[in-house]
ZADO-1210 file (C-alpha; in nm, 4 decimals, padded with zeros to 6 digits):
<atoms>
<atom x="06.8987" y="11.6128" z="10.4877" code="MET" pos="1"/>
<atom x="06.9650" y="11.2347" z="10.4946" code="LEU" pos="2"/>
<atom x="07.2605" y="11.2746" z="10.2430" code="LEU" pos="3"/>
<atom x="07.4064" y="11.5430" z="10.4595" code="LEU" pos="4"/>
<atom x="07.3896" y="11.3143" z="10.7722" code="LEU" pos="5"/>
<atom x="07.5487" y="11.0181" z="10.5700" code="ILE" pos="6"/>
<atom x="07.8200" y="11.2514" z="10.4494" code="ALA" pos="7"/>
<atom x="07.8897" y="11.3905" z="10.7962" code="ASP" pos="8"/>
<atom x="07.9123" y="11.0346" z="10.9405" code="CYS" pos="9"/>
<atom x="08.1170" y="10.9102" z="10.6820" code="SER" pos="10"/>
<atom x="08.3815" y="11.2016" z="10.7089" code="ILE" pos="11"/>
<atom x="08.3833" y="11.1393" z="11.1061" code="SER" pos="12"/>
<atom x="08.4334" y="10.7746" z="11.0512" code="TYR" pos="13"/>
<atom x="08.7096" y="10.7962" z="10.7805" code="ILE" pos="14"/>
<atom x="08.8925" y="11.0562" z="11.0034" code="SER" pos="15"/>
<atom x="08.8740" y="10.8263" z="11.2996" code="ALA" pos="16"/>
<atom x="09.0067" y="10.5322" z="11.1035" code="MET" pos="17"/>
<atom x="09.3062" y="10.7236" z="10.9449" code="THR" pos="18"/>
<atom x="09.4259" y="10.8766" z="11.2554" code="LYS" pos="19"/>
<atom x="09.7422" y="10.7279" z="11.4308" code="PRO" pos="20"/>
<atom x="09.6405" y="10.4277" z="11.6328" code="SER" pos="21"/>
<atom x="09.7917" y="10.1005" z="11.7692" code="ASN" pos="22"/>
<atom x="09.4546" y="09.9131" z="11.7537" code="THR" pos="23"/>
<atom x="09.2984" y="09.7611" z="11.4508" code="GLY" pos="24"/>
<atom x="09.0057" y="09.8646" z="11.2361" code="LEU" pos="25"/>
<atom x="08.7489" y="09.6397" z="11.4091" code="ALA" pos="26"/>
<atom x="08.8355" y="09.7854" z="11.7564" code="VAL" pos="27"/>
<atom x="08.8674" y="10.1485" z="11.6283" code="ASN" pos="28"/>
<atom x="08.5149" y="10.1031" z="11.4588" code="SER" pos="29"/>
<atom x="08.3650" y="09.9934" z="11.7803" code="VAL" pos="30"/>
<atom x="08.5058" y="10.2808" z="11.9566" code="GLU" pos="31"/>
<atom x="08.3840" y="10.5187" z="11.6940" code="TRP" pos="32"/>
<atom x="08.0430" y="10.3922" z="11.7369" code="LEU" pos="33"/>
<atom x="08.0596" y="10.4332" z="12.1156" code="ARG" pos="34"/>
<atom x="08.1690" y="10.7977" z="12.0718" code="ASP" pos="35"/>
<atom x="07.8993" y="10.8804" z="11.8398" code="ASN" pos="36"/>
<atom x="07.5803" y="10.8097" z="11.9927" code="GLY" pos="37"/>
<atom x="07.5634" y="10.4334" z="11.9642" code="ALA" pos="38"/>
<atom x="07.7169" y="10.3182" z="12.2794" code="ALA" pos="39"/>
<atom x="07.3961" y="10.1642" z="12.3713" code="TRP" pos="40"/>
<atom x="07.3936" y="09.9582" z="12.0664" code="LEU" pos="41"/>
<atom x="07.7560" y="09.8272" z="12.1055" code="VAL" pos="42"/>
<atom x="07.6786" y="09.7379" z="12.4712" code="SER" pos="43"/>
<atom x="07.3690" y="09.5483" z="12.3756" code="ASP" pos="44"/>
<atom x="07.5593" y="09.3487" z="12.1059" code="VAL" pos="45"/>
<atom x="07.8534" y="09.2863" z="12.3329" code="GLU" pos="46"/>
<atom x="07.6329" y="09.1662" z="12.6132" code="SER" pos="47"/>
<atom x="07.4610" y="08.9359" z="12.3861" code="PHE" pos="48"/>
<atom x="07.7655" y="08.7979" z="12.2234" code="TYR" pos="49"/>
<atom x="07.9351" y="08.7393" z="12.5543" code="TYR" pos="50"/>
<atom x="07.6391" y="08.5746" z="12.7039" code="SER" pos="51"/>
<atom x="07.5797" y="08.3534" z="12.4019" code="LEU" pos="52"/>
<atom x="07.9581" y="08.2534" z="12.4283" code="ASN" pos="53"/>
<atom x="07.9806" y="08.2212" z="12.8008" code="ALA" pos="54"/>
<atom x="08.2143" y="07.9337" z="12.9041" code="PRO" pos="55"/>
<atom x="08.0584" y="07.6040" z="13.0195" code="SER" pos="56"/>
<atom x="08.1361" y="07.4697" z="13.3674" code="THR" pos="57"/>
<atom x="08.3377" y="07.1557" z="13.3940" code="GLY" pos="58"/>
<atom x="08.5581" y="07.0236" z="13.1236" code="GLY" pos="59"/>
<atom x="08.8854" y="06.8444" z="13.1173" code="ALA" pos="60"/>
<atom x="09.1295" y="06.9186" z="13.3804" code="ALA" pos="61"/>
<atom x="09.4467" y="07.1136" z="13.2873" code="LEU" pos="62"/>
<atom x="09.7629" y="06.9151" z="13.2888" code="LYS" pos="63"/>
<atom x="09.9907" y="07.2087" z="13.3252" code="HIS" pos="64"/>
<atom x="10.0047" y="07.5864" z="13.3682" code="LEU" pos="65"/>
<atom x="10.1559" y="07.8248" z="13.1273" code="PRO" pos="66"/>
<atom x="10.5267" y="07.8995" z="13.2104" code="LYS" pos="67"/>
<atom x="10.5660" y="08.2321" z="13.3957" code="VAL" pos="68"/>
<atom x="10.8597" y="08.4220" z="13.5065" code="GLY" pos="69"/>
<atom x="11.2346" y="08.3748" z="13.3986" code="VAL" pos="70"/>
<atom x="11.5137" y="08.1681" z="13.5406" code="ALA" pos="71"/>
<atom x="11.6469" y="08.2377" z="13.8875" code="GLY" pos="72"/>
<atom x="11.5849" y="08.1467" z="14.2416" code="GLY" pos="73"/>
<atom x="11.4282" y="08.3579" z="14.5179" code="LEU" pos="74"/>
<atom x="11.6230" y="08.4772" z="14.8141" code="SER" pos="75"/>
<atom x="11.5202" y="08.3351" z="15.1462" code="ALA" pos="76"/>
<atom x="11.6616" y="08.6594" z="15.3315" code="SER" pos="77"/>
<atom x="11.4066" y="08.9154" z="15.2015" code="THR" pos="78"/>
<atom x="11.0214" y="08.9279" z="15.2232" code="TYR" pos="79"/>
<atom x="10.8149" y="08.7648" z="14.9557" code="ARG" pos="80"/>
<atom x="10.4390" y="08.7047" z="14.9606" code="PRO" pos="81"/>
<atom x="10.3162" y="08.3515" z="15.0581" code="PRO" pos="82"/>
<atom x="10.2185" y="08.1345" z="14.7806" code="PRO" pos="83"/>
<atom x="09.8625" y="08.1555" z="14.6617" code="ILE" pos="84"/>
<atom x="09.6728" y="07.8512" z="14.8081" code="ALA" pos="85"/>
<atom x="09.5554" y="07.6166" z="14.5556" code="PRO" pos="86"/>
<atom x="09.1862" y="07.6308" z="14.4804" code="VAL" pos="87"/>
<atom x="09.1524" y="07.2963" z="14.2847" code="ILE" pos="88"/>
<atom x="09.3044" y="06.9737" z="14.4109" code="SER" pos="89"/>
<atom x="09.5354" y="06.8386" z="14.3154" code="PRO" pos="90"/>
<atom x="09.7478" y="07.1319" z="14.2432" code="SER" pos="91"/>
<atom x="09.9572" y="07.1663" z="13.9351" code="LEU" pos="92"/>
<atom x="10.3296" y="07.1992" z="13.9341" code="PRO" pos="93"/>
<atom x="10.4131" y="07.5637" z="14.0308" code="GLY" pos="94"/>
<atom x="10.0535" y="07.6616" z="14.0857" code="GLU" pos="95"/>
<atom x="10.0522" y="07.9748" z="14.3060" code="GLY" pos="96"/>
<atom x="10.4300" y="07.9691" z="14.3477" code="GLN" pos="97"/>
<atom x="10.5955" y="08.2985" z="14.3013" code="TRP" pos="98"/>
<atom x="10.8609" y="08.3329" z="14.0212" code="GLN" pos="99"/>
<atom x="11.1081" y="08.5997" z="13.9207" code="ARG" pos="100"/>
<atom x="11.0658" y="08.8190" z="13.6379" code="THR" pos="101"/>
<atom x="11.3930" y="08.9958" z="13.5651" code="GLY" pos="102"/>
<atom x="11.6846" y="09.2022" z="13.7228" code="PRO" pos="103"/>
<atom x="11.7350" y="09.2216" z="14.1033" code="LEU" pos="104"/>
<atom x="11.6901" y="09.5265" z="14.2788" code="VAL" pos="105"/>
<atom x="11.8778" y="09.5740" z="14.6220" code="GLY" pos="106"/>
<atom x="11.9597" y="09.2094" z="14.5921" code="GLY" pos="107"/>
<atom x="11.6077" y="09.0853" z="14.5607" code="ALA" pos="108"/>
<atom x="11.3504" y="09.0435" z="14.2883" code="PRO" pos="109"/>
<atom x="11.1275" y="09.3520" z="14.2775" code="PRO" pos="110"/>
<atom x="10.8340" y="09.1912" z="14.0611" code="VAL" pos="111"/>
<atom x="10.7207" y="08.8365" z="14.1053" code="LEU" pos="112"/>
<atom x="10.4530" y="08.6489" z="13.9070" code="VAL" pos="113"/>
<atom x="10.2472" y="08.3443" z="13.9288" code="THR" pos="114"/>
<atom x="09.9481" y="08.1596" z="13.7937" code="THR" pos="115"/>
<atom x="09.6642" y="07.9614" z="13.9413" code="PHE" pos="116"/>
<atom x="09.3205" y="07.8107" z="13.8663" code="ARG" pos="117"/>
<atom x="09.0709" y="08.0296" z="14.0469" code="PRO" pos="118"/>
<atom x="08.7462" y="07.8381" z="14.0138" code="ASP" pos="119"/>
<atom x="08.6621" y="07.4844" z="14.0556" code="PRO" pos="120"/>
<atom x="08.3656" y="07.5084" z="13.8219" code="LEU" pos="121"/>
<atom x="08.5822" y="07.6302" z="13.5455" code="TYR" pos="122"/>
<atom x="08.9007" y="07.4186" z="13.5774" code="PRO" pos="123"/>
<atom x="09.0416" y="07.5459" z="13.2444" code="GLN" pos="124"/>
<atom x="09.0496" y="07.9137" z="13.3587" code="MET" pos="125"/>
<atom x="09.3853" y="08.0407" z="13.4543" code="VAL" pos="126"/>
<atom x="09.4485" y="08.3589" z="13.6380" code="ALA" pos="127"/>
<atom x="09.7737" y="08.5492" z="13.6245" code="GLY" pos="128"/>
<atom x="09.8910" y="08.7573" z="13.9230" code="VAL" pos="129"/>
<atom x="10.1920" y="09.0010" z="13.9645" code="ALA" pos="130"/>
<atom x="10.3290" y="09.1217" z="14.2988" code="TRP" pos="131"/>
<atom x="10.5256" y="09.4532" z="14.3102" code="VAL" pos="132"/>
<atom x="10.7620" y="09.5220" z="14.5987" code="ASP" pos="133"/>
<atom x="10.6754" y="09.8808" z="14.7072" code="ALA" pos="134"/>
<atom x="11.0268" y="09.9148" z="14.8698" code="THR" pos="135"/>
<atom x="11.2190" y="09.8510" z="14.5600" code="ARG" pos="136"/>
<atom x="11.0045" y="10.0076" z="14.2908" code="THR" pos="137"/>
<atom x="10.8193" y="10.3304" z="14.2032" code="TRP" pos="138"/>
<atom x="10.5119" y="10.3671" z="13.9815" code="LEU" pos="139"/>
<atom x="10.4164" y="10.6084" z="13.7270" code="GLN" pos="140"/>
<atom x="10.0777" y="10.6778" z="13.5388" code="LEU" pos="141"/>
<atom x="10.1048" y="10.7994" z="13.1699" code="TYR" pos="142"/>
<atom x="09.8508" y="10.9633" z="12.9606" code="PRO" pos="143"/>
<atom x="09.7859" y="10.7836" z="12.6342" code="GLY" pos="144"/>
<atom x="09.7541" y="10.9243" z="12.2818" code="ARG" pos="145"/>
<atom x="09.3595" y="10.9628" z="12.3092" code="TYR" pos="146"/>
<atom x="09.2859" y="10.8583" z="12.6579" code="GLU" pos="147"/>
<atom x="09.2330" y="11.0659" z="12.8693" code="PRO" pos="148"/>
<atom x="09.0836" y="11.3127" z="12.6232" code="PRO" pos="149"/>
<atom x="09.2850" y="11.6094" z="12.5328" code="ASN" pos="150"/>
<atom x="09.6022" y="11.4512" z="12.6237" code="SER" pos="151"/>
<atom x="09.7760" y="11.7002" z="12.3738" code="GLY" pos="152"/>
<atom x="10.1295" y="11.6156" z="12.3105" code="ASN" pos="153"/>
<atom x="10.1429" y="11.3175" z="12.5643" code="ALA" pos="154"/>
<atom x="10.4361" y="11.0884" z="12.4705" code="LEU" pos="155"/>
<atom x="10.1981" y="10.7943" z="12.5169" code="ALA" pos="156"/>
<atom x="10.4882" y="10.5397" z="12.5705" code="GLU" pos="157"/>
<atom x="10.7392" y="10.4549" z="12.8227" code="VAL" pos="158"/>
<atom x="11.0081" y="10.7430" z="12.8001" code="PRO" pos="159"/>
<atom x="11.3254" y="10.6088" z="12.6240" code="PRO" pos="160"/>
<atom x="11.5392" y="10.7865" z="12.8910" code="ALA" pos="161"/>
<atom x="11.3821" y="10.5684" z="13.1649" code="LEU" pos="162"/>
<atom x="11.3841" y="10.2303" z="13.0100" code="ARG" pos="163"/>
<atom x="11.6940" y="10.1225" z="13.1825" code="SER" pos="164"/>
<atom x="11.5043" y="10.0967" z="13.4913" code="GLY" pos="165"/>
<atom x="11.1753" y="09.9612" z="13.3619" code="LEU" pos="166"/>
<atom x="11.0469" y="09.6590" z="13.5184" code="LEU" pos="167"/>
<atom x="10.6908" y="09.6182" z="13.4083" code="ALA" pos="168"/>
<atom x="10.3841" y="09.8000" z="13.2530" code="THR" pos="169"/>
<atom x="10.0188" y="09.7398" z="13.2897" code="PHE" pos="170"/>
<atom x="09.6754" y="09.8788" z="13.1802" code="ASN" pos="171"/>
<atom x="09.4882" y="10.1461" z="13.3372" code="SER" pos="172"/>
<atom x="09.1160" y="10.1853" z="13.3875" code="GLY" pos="173"/>
<atom x="08.8069" y="10.2444" z="13.1608" code="PHE" pos="174"/>
<atom x="08.7665" y="10.5454" z="12.9396" code="LYS" pos="175"/>
<atom x="08.6830" y="10.8516" z="13.1501" code="LEU" pos="176"/>
<atom x="08.3534" y="10.8929" z="12.9663" code="GLU" pos="177"/>
<atom x="08.2419" y="10.5452" z="13.0614" code="ASP" pos="178"/>
<atom x="08.3436" y="10.5630" z="13.4216" code="SER" pos="179"/>
<atom x="08.3116" y="10.9303" z="13.5128" code="GLY" pos="180"/>
<atom x="08.6305" y="10.9060" z="13.6896" code="ALA" pos="181"/>
<atom x="08.9140" y="11.1494" z="13.7796" code="GLY" pos="182"/>
<atom x="09.2641" y="11.1660" z="13.6307" code="PHE" pos="183"/>
<atom x="09.5647" y="11.3652" z="13.7613" code="VAL" pos="184"/>
<atom x="09.9222" y="11.3292" z="13.6256" code="ALA" pos="185"/>
<atom x="10.2253" y="11.5351" z="13.5962" code="PHE" pos="186"/>
<atom x="10.0641" y="11.8275" z="13.7643" code="GLY" pos="187"/>
<atom x="09.7560" y="11.8371" z="13.5454" code="HIS" pos="188"/>
<atom x="09.3999" y="11.7634" z="13.6257" code="VAL" pos="189"/>
<atom x="09.2673" y="11.5899" z="13.3182" code="TYR" pos="190"/>
<atom x="08.9487" y="11.5191" z="13.4852" code="SER" pos="191"/>
<atom x="08.8405" y="11.6333" z="13.8424" code="PRO" pos="192"/>
<atom x="08.8618" y="11.3566" z="14.1094" code="LEU" pos="193"/>
<atom x="08.5303" y="11.2319" z="14.2696" code="HIS" pos="194"/>
<atom x="08.5044" y="11.1327" z="14.6344" code="ASP" pos="195"/>
<atom x="08.3922" y="10.7773" z="14.6968" code="GLY" pos="196"/>
<atom x="08.5838" y="10.6261" z="14.3841" code="MET" pos="197"/>
<atom x="08.8539" y="10.3708" z="14.3848" code="ALA" pos="198"/>
<atom x="09.1791" y="10.5395" z="14.3283" code="THR" pos="199"/>
<atom x="09.5246" y="10.4161" z="14.2334" code="LEU" pos="200"/>
<atom x="09.7715" y="10.6985" z="14.3562" code="LEU" pos="201"/>
<atom x="10.1222" y="10.7699" z="14.4337" code="ARG" pos="202"/>
<atom x="10.2255" y="11.0007" z="14.7051" code="LEU" pos="203"/>
<atom x="10.5549" y="11.2266" z="14.6683" code="ARG" pos="204"/>
<atom x="10.7406" y="10.9955" z="14.8904" code="ASP" pos="205"/>
<atom x="10.7031" y="10.7335" z="14.6228" code="GLY" pos="206"/>
<atom x="10.4455" y="10.5323" z="14.8076" code="THR" pos="207"/>
<atom x="10.1592" y="10.3725" z="14.5893" code="ALA" pos="208"/>
<atom x="09.8174" y="10.3075" z="14.7363" code="ASP" pos="209"/>
<atom x="09.4736" y="10.1889" z="14.6273" code="VAL" pos="210"/>
<atom x="09.1909" y="10.3544" z="14.8462" code="ARG" pos="211"/>
<atom x="08.8625" y="10.5186" z="14.8351" code="THR" pos="212"/>
<atom x="08.9223" y="10.8838" z="14.7500" code="TRP" pos="213"/>
<atom x="08.8121" y="11.1501" z="15.0008" code="THR" pos="214"/>
<atom x="09.0138" y="11.4462" z="14.9059" code="GLY" pos="215"/>
<atom x="08.7929" y="11.6508" z="14.6882" code="GLY" pos="216"/>
<atom x="08.8274" y="11.7346" z="14.3195" code="THR" pos="217"/>
<atom x="09.1991" y="11.8085" z="14.3169" code="THR" pos="218"/>
<atom x="09.4652" y="11.6527" z="14.5264" code="PRO" pos="219"/>
<atom x="09.7194" y="11.8329" z="14.7266" code="GLY" pos="220"/>
<atom x="10.0983" y="11.8696" z="14.6476" code="PRO" pos="221"/>
<atom x="10.1640" y="11.5292" z="14.8216" code="GLU" pos="222"/>
<atom x="09.9747" y="11.3403" z="14.5561" code="VAL" pos="223"/>
<atom x="10.1809" y="11.3066" z="14.2242" code="THR" pos="224"/>
<atom x="09.9130" y="11.1173" z="14.0239" code="PHE" pos="225"/>
<atom x="09.5608" y="10.9665" z="14.0854" code="ALA" pos="226"/>
<atom x="09.3714" y="10.7416" z="13.8556" code="ARG" pos="227"/>
<atom x="09.0156" y="10.6426" z="13.9472" code="GLN" pos="228"/>
<atom x="08.7843" y="10.3632" z="13.8386" code="ASN" pos="229"/>
<atom x="08.4477" y="10.2555" z="13.9924" code="LEU" pos="230"/>
<atom x="08.4130" y="10.1775" z="14.3593" code="PRO" pos="231"/>
<atom x="08.6637" y="09.9499" z="14.5332" code="LEU" pos="232"/>
<atom x="08.5821" y="09.5863" z="14.4710" code="ILE" pos="233"/>
<atom x="08.7809" y="09.4668" z="14.7855" code="VAL" pos="234"/>
<atom x="08.7968" y="09.6779" z="15.0997" code="ASP" pos="235"/>
<atom x="08.9243" y="09.5850" z="15.4444" code="GLY" pos="236"/>
<atom x="09.0192" y="09.2328" z="15.3228" code="GLY" pos="237"/>
<atom x="08.6524" y="09.1580" z="15.2106" code="ARG" pos="238"/>
<atom x="08.4556" y="09.1703" z="14.8988" code="LEU" pos="239"/>
<atom x="08.2437" y="09.4977" z="14.8472" code="ASN" pos="240"/>
<atom x="07.9041" y="09.4110" z="14.9755" code="PRO" pos="241"/>
<atom x="07.7582" y="09.5579" z="14.6606" code="ASN" pos="242"/>
<atom x="07.9608" y="09.3580" z="14.4263" code="ILE" pos="243"/>
<atom x="07.6339" y="09.1973" z="14.2881" code="SER" pos="244"/>
<atom x="07.4934" y="09.5372" z="14.1923" code="ASN" pos="245"/>
<atom x="07.5739" y="09.5583" z="13.8263" code="GLY" pos="246"/>
<atom x="07.5033" y="09.9350" z="13.7774" code="SER" pos="247"/>
<atom x="07.8220" y="10.0005" z="13.9870" code="GLN" pos="248"/>
<atom x="08.0609" y="09.8268" z="13.7586" code="TRP" pos="249"/>
<atom x="08.0439" y="10.0080" z="13.4365" code="GLY" pos="250"/>
<atom x="07.7838" y="10.1351" z="13.1835" code="ALA" pos="251"/>
<atom x="07.8778" y="09.8810" z="12.9146" code="THR" pos="252"/>
<atom x="07.8955" y="09.5209" z="13.0647" code="LEU" pos="253"/>
<atom x="07.8371" y="09.5659" z="13.4318" code="GLY" pos="254"/>
<atom x="07.9584" y="09.3050" z="13.6811" code="ASN" pos="255"/>
<atom x="07.8233" y="08.9702" z="13.5712" code="ALA" pos="256"/>
<atom x="07.9364" y="08.9326" z="13.1956" code="VAL" pos="257"/>
<atom x="08.2250" y="08.7044" z="13.1847" code="ARG" pos="258"/>
<atom x="08.5051" y="08.8725" z="12.9842" code="VAL" pos="259"/>
<atom x="08.8759" y="08.9547" z="13.0302" code="TRP" pos="260"/>
<atom x="08.9073" y="09.1620" z="13.3395" code="ARG" pos="261"/>
<atom x="09.1981" y="09.3115" z="13.5205" code="SER" pos="262"/>
<atom x="09.2453" y="09.4816" z="13.8571" code="GLY" pos="263"/>
<atom x="09.5061" y="09.6146" z="14.1137" code="VAL" pos="264"/>
<atom x="09.5262" y="09.6280" z="14.4753" code="GLY" pos="265"/>
<atom x="09.7565" y="09.6470" z="14.7761" code="VAL" pos="266"/>
<atom x="09.8520" y="09.3989" z="15.0381" code="ASP" pos="267"/>
<atom x="09.8919" y="09.4500" z="15.4122" code="ALA" pos="268"/>
<atom x="10.2542" y="09.5637" z="15.3620" code="HIS" pos="269"/>
<atom x="10.1749" y="09.8270" z="15.0990" code="GLY" pos="270"/>
<atom x="10.2934" y="09.6267" z="14.7904" code="ASN" pos="271"/>
<atom x="10.0892" y="09.6283" z="14.4813" code="LEU" pos="272"/>
<atom x="09.9112" y="09.3307" z="14.3338" code="ILE" pos="273"/>
<atom x="09.7818" y="09.3120" z="13.9798" code="TYR" pos="274"/>
<atom x="09.5522" y="09.0305" z="13.8615" code="ALA" pos="275"/>
<atom x="09.3943" y="08.9383" z="13.5258" code="ALA" pos="276"/>
<atom x="09.2169" y="08.6529" z="13.3714" code="ALA" pos="277"/>
<atom x="08.9762" y="08.5737" z="13.0933" code="GLY" pos="278"/>
<atom x="08.6125" y="08.4906" z="13.1389" code="GLU" pos="279"/>
<atom x="08.5685" y="08.6763" z="13.4737" code="GLN" pos="280"/>
<atom x="08.2947" y="08.8819" z="13.6448" code="THR" pos="281"/>
<atom x="08.3695" y="09.1696" z="13.8771" code="ALA" pos="282"/>
<atom x="08.3151" y="08.9350" z="14.1702" code="GLN" pos="283"/>
<atom x="08.5306" y="08.6549" z="14.0375" code="SER" pos="284"/>
<atom x="08.8127" y="08.9134" z="13.9876" code="LEU" pos="285"/>
<atom x="08.7712" y="09.0385" z="14.3291" code="ALA" pos="286"/>
<atom x="08.7941" y="08.6825" z="14.4790" code="GLU" pos="287"/>
<atom x="09.1361" y="08.6363" z="14.2787" code="ILE" pos="288"/>
<atom x="09.2865" y="08.9532" z="14.4214" code="LEU" pos="289"/>
<atom x="09.1613" y="08.8507" z="14.7722" code="LEU" pos="290"/>
<atom x="09.3368" y="08.5107" z="14.7413" code="ARG" pos="291"/>
<atom x="09.6418" y="08.6795" z="14.6207" code="ALA" pos="292"/>
<atom x="09.6601" y="08.8824" z="14.9398" code="GLY" pos="293"/>
<atom x="09.4938" y="09.2131" z="14.8444" code="ALA" pos="294"/>
<atom x="09.3228" y="09.4068" z="15.1379" code="ILE" pos="295"/>
<atom x="09.2017" y="09.6689" z="14.9046" code="ARG" pos="296"/>
<atom x="09.1546" y="09.6449" z="14.5326" code="ALA" pos="297"/>
<atom x="08.9766" y="09.7992" z="14.2402" code="MET" pos="298"/>
<atom x="08.8887" y="09.7063" z="13.8803" code="GLU" pos="299"/>
<atom x="09.0900" y="09.8216" z="13.5866" code="LEU" pos="300"/>
<atom x="09.0013" y="09.8004" z="13.2322" code="ASP" pos="301"/>
<atom x="08.8207" y="09.4881" z="13.0793" code="ILE" pos="302"/>
<atom x="08.7933" y="09.3127" z="12.7352" code="ASN" pos="303"/>
<atom x="09.0844" y="09.1204" z="12.5810" code="SER" pos="304"/>
<atom x="09.2015" y="09.4216" z="12.3719" code="GLU" pos="305"/>
<atom x="09.2654" y="09.6472" z="12.6815" code="TRP" pos="306"/>
<atom x="09.4050" y="09.3951" z="12.9431" code="VAL" pos="307"/>
<atom x="09.7883" y="09.3983" z="12.9451" code="THR" pos="308"/>
<atom x="10.0600" y="09.3122" z="13.1926" code="PHE" pos="309"/>
<atom x="10.4138" y="09.3021" z="13.0515" code="ASN" pos="310"/>
<atom x="10.7481" y="09.2586" z="13.2278" code="PHE" pos="311"/>
<atom x="11.1088" y="09.2680" z="13.1046" code="TYR" pos="312"/>
<atom x="11.3763" y="08.9943" z="13.1609" code="GLY" pos="313"/>
<atom x="11.6775" y="09.2101" z="13.1146" code="THR" pos="314"/>
<atom x="11.7584" y="09.5831" z="13.1617" code="PRO" pos="315"/>
<atom x="11.6514" y="09.8427" z="12.8895" code="GLY" pos="316"/>
<atom x="11.2989" y="09.6906" z="12.8519" code="ALA" pos="317"/>
<atom x="11.4499" y="09.4063" z="12.6511" code="ASN" pos="318"/>
<atom x="11.3317" y="09.0535" z="12.6530" code="ASN" pos="319"/>
<atom x="10.9787" y="09.1371" z="12.7237" code="PRO" pos="320"/>
<atom x="10.7025" y="08.8819" z="12.8338" code="PHE" pos="321"/>
<atom x="10.3408" y="08.8830" z="12.8753" code="LYS" pos="322"/>
<atom x="10.1983" y="08.7823" z="13.2223" code="LEU" pos="323"/>
<atom x="09.9584" y="08.5263" z="13.0509" code="LEU" pos="324"/>
<atom x="10.0319" y="08.4005" z="12.7018" code="PRO" pos="325"/>
<atom x="09.6855" y="08.4590" z="12.5766" code="ASP" pos="326"/>
<atom x="09.6769" y="08.8153" z="12.6517" code="MET" pos="327"/>
<atom x="09.5951" y="08.9675" z="12.3236" code="ALA" pos="328"/>
<atom x="09.8372" y="09.2580" z="12.2826" code="ARG" pos="329"/>
<atom x="10.2110" y="09.2302" z="12.1960" code="ASP" pos="330"/>
<atom x="10.4495" y="09.2330" z="12.4962" code="PRO" pos="331"/>
<atom x="10.6239" y="09.5396" z="12.3543" code="THR" pos="332"/>
<atom x="10.2883" y="09.7407" z="12.3978" code="ARG" pos="333"/>
<atom x="10.3662" y="10.0762" z="12.5537" code="TYR" pos="334"/>
<atom x="10.7028" y="10.0888" z="12.4211" code="LEU" pos="335"/>
<atom x="10.5597" y="10.2660" z="12.1268" code="THR" pos="336"/>
<atom x="10.2793" y="10.5301" z="12.1528" code="PRO" pos="337"/>
<atom x="09.9502" y="10.3816" z="12.2828" code="ASP" pos="338"/>
<atom x="09.6009" y="10.4951" z="12.2523" code="ASP" pos="339"/>
<atom x="09.5123" y="10.4398" z="12.6207" code="ARG" pos="340"/>
<atom x="09.6746" y="10.5515" z="12.9434" code="ASP" pos="341"/>
<atom x="09.8819" y="10.3040" z="13.1386" code="PHE" pos="342"/>
<atom x="10.1186" y="10.2499" z="13.4314" code="PHE" pos="343"/>
<atom x="10.4881" y="10.1784" z="13.4365" code="ALA" pos="344"/>
<atom x="10.6867" y="10.0047" z="13.7323" code="VAL" pos="345"/>
<atom x="11.0468" y="10.1181" z="13.7661" code="TYR" pos="346"/>
<atom x="11.3362" y="10.0227" z="13.9877" code="ALA" pos="347"/>
<atom x="11.4032" y="10.2389" z="14.2882" code="ARG" pos="348"/>
<atom x="11.7606" y="10.3848" z="14.2860" code="GLN" pos="349"/>
<atom x="11.9550" y="10.4126" z="14.6006" code="GLY" pos="350"/>
</atoms>
């Protein structure tokens, strides 16, 4: 019996390691353990590792921030978000100041980026933030190769025919089995939606929003996609009052372990705000999004392997850049088939 069990596990593992994937052996091995009854072990090991390697407070102050954006000024005649107020004094050159990322749309930059130091206790931490103009862009959710499960023949990359208008791409949320979330895209309900969960969605008129879902298990025809992940971390311009309740922020690492985290929200004008940084808790991520102007926001995926925001300096998805240089994945991620679902930002036409 033991030999049969070992043989069965070996076949399963080899099959998982030899299937097409854009992640490495170590990451795929961890994912295999999670999917085969050892999620508790992986979570315990991860929690121990990250707790053991938690960053120390203090340290030498940074002398400069990583360069973000591309050359080109900002038009004073169009709306842009106010700079993010410095948290640490004195501020560094360019800190919290928005920069262009690539081609103009309607005479103005549709995606802006900036960096700032979000926590005086950790003066070497740097957060990256992107602002996406709702009037000049539209958003699409794409299934990945293996997430959501049973994606079938999903393209799992930005369609080549749409790359001429591609402005940015960014990661989605937790695996559905970890979050119990809903997922609807391209007219297919991959997983039923759940009332009370934070949801990034797009309406048929092209408007994107982040809100608590209250529409039942399947959206009406006015919703073109919906991706859920945990509860809102920011609502009404305030932190979720339950942000310190670890059980609400994922079964793996909860809210308090400091890891790479990402999130997305909307500002008072309906524009999207994406934020990511290393060594963050759910609360510190929420505070970053608040400082960037989000009135509602949700956590997306966590851990360095999954946090990605890329933008493109020239049309056709050429000249790709990462929002932060220490994001682990290549800036061409999502231009080839990817294992996880993701979002793409396109220029509005007309």
